[in-house]
N, C-alpha and C positions, 0 to 999 in steps of 0.2 A: 572776266575772272571773278570767281566767287571769293571776295576778300574775307568774309567770315570763315569760310572753309580753310583758306590759306592760313589765316591767323591761328586757327585751332591746330592744324597740322604742324605748323611752325613751332608752336609752343610745346606740343607733344614730342616733337623730334628733339628739341633742346633737352627736355627732361629725360627721354629714353637713352640719349647718347652719353649722359654724364658719367656712367660707370665704365665706358669703353675707353680706357686710357692705355694705349699701346706701349709706348716707350717705358713708362713706369712699371708696367707689368712684366717687362722683359729685362729689367735691370738685374745684372748678375750680383750674387751675394758678395759682400765685402771680403777681400782677401783672396778671391779666386785667382786673380791675375798674378799676385805676388807668389802664391803657392806654386803656380805653374813655372814661373821664372826661377824659383828656387830649385826645382827639379832640373830645369834646363841647364842652369849653371853648374850643377853637379854631374852633368852628362847623362841624366836619366829623365828625359822629358816624359811626362805622363799626361794623357788627355784629361782636361778638367772634368770633374764630376759636378755637374750643375743641377741643382734642384730648384725649380721655380714653382710658385704657387699658381695653380690654374684658377683664374678669377671666375666667380659664379655670375655669369651675365646672361644666362639662358632666358630669363624673363625679359631682359632688355632686347635681346635679339628677336624674340617673339613680338614685342611691341614695335620694333623697328620694321619688321616684315609687314606688320599690320598697317603701319603708316604708309609704307611704299605702295601697298595694294590699293589704298584709298585715293591715290593721286591720279589725276588725269594727265598723262604724259604728253598729250597734245598741247597742253598749256605750258609755256616755258618755265613759269615759276613753280608749278606743281612737278614738272619734270626735274627741276633742280632739287626739290624736296625729296622726290622718289629716289633719285640717284644718290643723294646724300644719305638717306636712310639705309639704302642697300649697301653703301660703302661702310657705314658703321656696323651693320649687321654682319658683313663679311669679316670685319676686324674682330667682332665678338666671337665669331666661329673660329677664326684663326687663334685667338687667345685660348679658346676652349680645347684646342688641339696642340698645346705646347708640348714639344718633345717628340712629335710624331710627323710622318710624311704629310699628313693632312695640313699641318701648319704651313708647310711650304706651298701647298696647292693654293691656299687662301692668300698667302703672301704674294704669290705670282698674280693672282686675280686682282689684288689691290694695287701692287706696285709694278707689275710686269716683270719681264726677263731682260737681262742685258743683251741677249742675242736676238731680240725681236727685230725683224727686218722691217724697215719703213717701206711701205708698199710702193710709193712713188719715187723712192730714192735709192733703193737697193743697198742700204747700209744699216749698221747696227751701232748701238752704244759701244760695243766691244771694238768695232772698227775704229771709232773715234778715240777710244782709250789707247789702243795700240799705236795709232798715229801720234798722239801726244807723247807717249812714252818714247817712241822712236826718235822724235825730234828733240826731246829734252835729254835723252841719254847722251846725245852728242855735246850738250852744253854743260853737263855735270862735270865738275872739276875744272872748268875753264877759269883761268886765273883772272879773267876780266869780270867775272861774276862774283860779287861780294858775298861771302858766307853769311848765313843768318845767325844772329846771336840771340839766344833765349835768356834774358836776364830780368824779366819783369815778373814779380810774384803775383799770385792770384789776388791777393789783397790789394796790391797796388793797381793791378789791372781793373779790378772791380770798382775801385774808387774813381779811376779815370772814366770808365764806361758810364758810371752813374752820373757824372757831371755832363757827359755828352747827351745822354737820353733825357735828362731833366731839361736841357735847352731845346731839344727837338720836340719832345712831347709836352709842350707847354700848357696844354689843357688837361692833362692827365698825370697820374703818378705811376711810374714804372719802377718797381724795386729791382735791385741787383743784389743777388745773394750768392754766397759761396756754398757749394754742395760737393761733398767728398765722393759721393757715389754716382759718378757719371763717367761714360766712355768718351763723350764729346767734350771739347773744351768749353763750349757754351751752348745753352739751349734757351730759346726764347718763347714766351707766352705773351698773352695780352697785357698782363700787369706785372710780370716778373721775368727777369732774365737770370738764369742760373749759370754760374761759373765754376768749373771744376777746381776744387781746392788744391789738388796735388799738381796742377798744371803750372808750367813756367811759360811765359809768353814772350814773343818777340815784338819789336815795333811794328812789323808787318801784320801781326795778328790783330793789332788795334783796328786798322781800317777794314780788314777782312771781316772780322766779327761784328763791327759796328754796322757796316753796309749790309751784311748778310743777315745777321740775327735781328738787330734792332730795327733797321730802316726797311726791312722787308717783312720778316715773320711777325714781329711785334706790331709794326705799323698796319699790316693788312688785317690782323686780328682785332686790333683796337678800332680800326675803321669799320669793320664788320659789326662790332658790338654797338656802334652808333646807329645802325640801320633800324629804323622804327618799324618798318613793315616786314622785315625778313631777318629775324634774329639769328637764324642759322648761318648767315654770312659771317658771324663772329665765332663759329666753331672751326676747329682745326680738322675738318673731315679728312679721313685717309685718302679719299679720291682726289683731293687737291694737292697732295704731297709733291707729285711730279712737277706741276706748274709752279708751286711755291719754291721748290729747290731750284728750278730752272731760272726763275726771276732772281733768286738770291745769288746764284753763281754768276748770272749775267751782270748783276750789280757789281760784283767784285771785279769783273773784267772791264766794264764800261767806266768804272771809277779808277782804274789802274791799281786796284788793291790786290789783285791776284798776283802771286809770284810763282816761280818755277816749282818750288817744293809743294806748294798748295795744289797746283795743277796736277802734279804727279800723284799726290795722295788721292785726289778725286779719281784719276784714271786707274790707279792701282786697285782701288776698291771695286771698280766695275769688273776688272779682270778677275779679282778674287771671288766675287759673287758667282761668276761663270764657272770658275774652278770648283767651287763648293757644290754647285748644281750638278757638276760632272762627277762628283764623288770625292773631292779633296777633303781632308779632315782639318781639324784645328791646327795641328802641328804642321801640316803641309802649308797652310796659309801663313802661319807665323814665320816659317822659313822663307816663304815667297816675299813677304814684306821685308824681312831682314836682308835678303839677297838684293833687294831693290833700294837699299840705302836707309831704311828706317832703323831707329834705335830699338833695343830689346823691348823697352816699355811701350813705345808707340806701336811696335809690331804686334805685341800681344793684345793691345787695345784695338788695333785695326781688325785683327782676326776675331776678337770678341764681338765686334759690331755685327759681323756677318753670321755669327752663331748665337744670336740673341734668342733663338727659338727654343732654347732649353735642351738642345743636344748639340754635340760637337763633331758629328760624323753622320754618315748614312743619308746625306743630301737633305738634312733638315736645316733649311737656310732661310734667313730673314733677308729678303731681296731689296730692301729699301735703298741700299747704297748704290744701286744701279740707276736710280732716278735722277741723280745729279747731272749726269751727262745727257741722258734722254731729255730731261726737262730743259737743259740749256739749249740743245739743238732745236727743240720745239718752240721755246719762247723767242729765241733769236730770230727764227724764221717767221714766227707770228708777227713780231714787231716790224720786221722788214716789210711784210705784206701790208700791215696796218698803215705804215707810212706811204707805201706805194699806192694804196687804194684811198689815200686821203681820209683815214679813219683814226685820227689821233685820240678820239674819244675812247677807243678800245684800250689804250694804254692806261688811262685813268680808271676805266672799269676794273682792270686787273688789281688795282690797289684798294678798291672799295670794300673788300672783304676777302674771305678765303674762297676763291673761285678757280675753276679750270679755264683753259683757253676757250673751250666751247661755251661755257657759262657766260664769259664776257661777251660773246656774240649773241647768244640766245636772249640774254637779259637786256640787250641794248635798248629796246623800246621802253622798258621800265626805268632805265637811267634817263632816257631822253624826256620822259613824261614827268620826272621828278619823284616817282613812286619809290625809287631807290636813290639814296643820297650819294653825291660824289665823295671821294675820300677826304677826310680831314687832314691826314698826314701823307705827304708825298715826298720822297727823296728828291734832291735837286735834279739828278740825272733824268728822272721820269717826269718832272714838272715842267722842265724847259724843253718843249717839243721842237724848238728850232735847232737845238744842239743834237737832240736825239735823231731828228730827221737827217741832219747832215752826216752823222755817223753811220746811220743805216743805209743811206744812199751810197756812201763810200764803200761800205761793206758789200753791198750788192754788186757794185762794179768790180771791186778788187778780186772777187771770187772768180772772175772770168780769165784772169791771168794764169797761164799755164807755166808753172815753175819748172816742169820737166825739161823745158827747152831753154832754160836760162841758167847761167853759172856766173860766179863773181867776176872772173877775168873778162867776161863779156862786156863789163862796164868800161874797162880800159880799151877794148877793141872798138866799142861803140863810139867812145870819145874820139879815137883816132879816125874813125870813118867820117864823123861829123866834120872834123878839121879838113880832111881830104876833100870832102864835098864843097866846103866853103872856099877852098883854095882853087877849085877847078874853074 
């Protein structure tokens, strides 16, 4: 490997990618959600009129294409650089086509489609979402499930979160700030976690956002920024989004932070992305979320997430929300295989920066040689491989049980059968 060449490409890529900021470029103007709800409550809902500024990133895209063309993709490090540059270039092209069908084409190229069939599994993220909704539909309203209370203000939540991240990120400073112009409840970067000022949080939100945003998104980006030989591992490259969100949702599940409503929100967004790709408009999705139990304000925000592309109809869709389940399925399977193949090092690799699953494999020699550093910050569930191995081994076995042949009363019958056998 030509280290001088890699160092130059790495530095150029960090510089060229700086203006490609996807989520900030797609933020809706203040008041758009409230204006729609005002019309809705009067019985006259009108599609929002959204005007977003198209960022001027043509020079950046040209530079990124040039970087990719200079990389020798037979070398794993240069392949990482090439694919990262291509990912940012595609994101730049997507932002250059805000409000048009071309926006969707590039969004799909970066984030995929929810109806993508896994070649060796014959399933899609939509299939998974429908399964989760079918199972949880039967649980909604069950008197044995405690309703969620939202009684924590953004200010109180931000204060609590700040104390937690200060303790975890003991070698760095991570700010927690309140931001009024967000559709998500929280968004994490390497040195700053933003909290939506208008949001009201529940006790369940605490663990979900801590394990998802801070202990995955912030941790991986901070770890990447500590890489001496490959600074691009500290970038939030669009191509890493599916793996990032997969790890983050996995973290919620493995730490028991996920609850029924959160699982349904993730599943509903996957279905909604598919609906929008099939032609549903903003009002259709708003009604879909309302019909599935979300409040008016959360329904409008959920619909807004999927139409962040500057248009609210005609299949101009931001497909990112499909990656949460896609990533979960892929990461969960990857971790099972890593444990089965006695490759615990791959788990640590995933936290050493912003990588895809394939990156974690391809760059293994660089981690083994010490050219790439191990992660400085690892959440407990990923650092104790004894517990992770036990959970993954159990998960692999339990998937073999066919529930179609089992029913609850069978446990009574089975106990009676065992007694009869012992008396014989």
